[in-house]
C-alpha positions, 0 to 999 in steps of 0.5 A: 071263924068259919064253920069248918074252922070252928069244927076243927077247933072243937075236934082238936080240943076233944083230941086234947082231952082224950089224950090227957085222960090217958096221960098222953101229950095231945101233940102226939096225936095227928088229925088227918082231915078227910076231904074225899068228895069235897071241893077245893073251895071247901078244903081251902076253908080248912087251910085258911084255918091253919090245918095242913094234913089231909086224907083222900080216898081216890087217886084220880080225885086227889089229882084233880084238886091237890096240885093247885092247892099245894101251889097256893098253900105251903106245908101240906101233907097228903095221905092216901087212905083208900084202896090203891090199885097197882095201875095207879101207883105211879100217880099215887107216889107223885101225889101223896106223902103217905100211903096208908093202905099197903095191903098185899104183896103185889101192891107192895112190889109195885110201890117199891119199884116206883119209889126206886124209879122216881126216887120219891119215898112216901111213908107207908102204913100197912092196912090190917083187916082186924075184923077179917071182913071178906069185903074189906081191904087189909092183910089178915092179923095172922099174916101181918107179921110176915107181910110187914117183914116182907115189905120192910126187910125184902122190899125196903119200903119205908114202913112207918106204921099200921092202919085199920078200919074196925067193923061198924057193928063191933066194939072198936076198942078191941080192934084198936087194941089188936092193931096196937099189939101188932105194932108193938111186936113189930117195932112200929110207932104209928097207929092210924085208927079212929074216925069221926065216930070213935076217934076218942076211943082210938086215942085212948088206945094209942092212936097217933093219927085219927082220920076225921071227915064228916065231923069237920066238913059235914055230910059228903056230897056225891062222889064224882064219877070214877 
């Protein structure tokens, strides 16, 4: 067993324990393995271990790696978990199965237009800035209901859930609880929350998707040039 396969196995075991602690079925929690800045050979070791659901932060980086990997490995599901610029929407819809970072009207409109043009519909999550951090992407909690309704009812985007990244210096469970409450009142079932340092807390708060990179692949190499 490779080191990556062993880490994947260990994390899936811990996901199972965290889910069972709160009476949840471990199969209800999806592990998104975050591969940003990792090369195709590294990713292939996770694929060889049987994992198929991955997350990338940047459209350009994903475009350089994933088409070839998809041609060699069936059943891959690829999530965009980083900010999306409107000028990269066409490429993003072609590459990704899930867009987790829908966070503003202009982007939502561009996604709706591209989905109509291409007839390819990627599942969308609304990113909520639960900490109201000015430097971080995401709709403010107070604006979330209106934005979700706009995306879903007016633009007809396939809104499947919510995503958040809590502030580093605050108790994450408070942010996970807030995201869960926004999801409940809007009838959304998917909660993408929790990363390498807090995914067990997130699962106990109802996370359906956890985004884990460092705990699987180790420290990230330097990012390639933009």
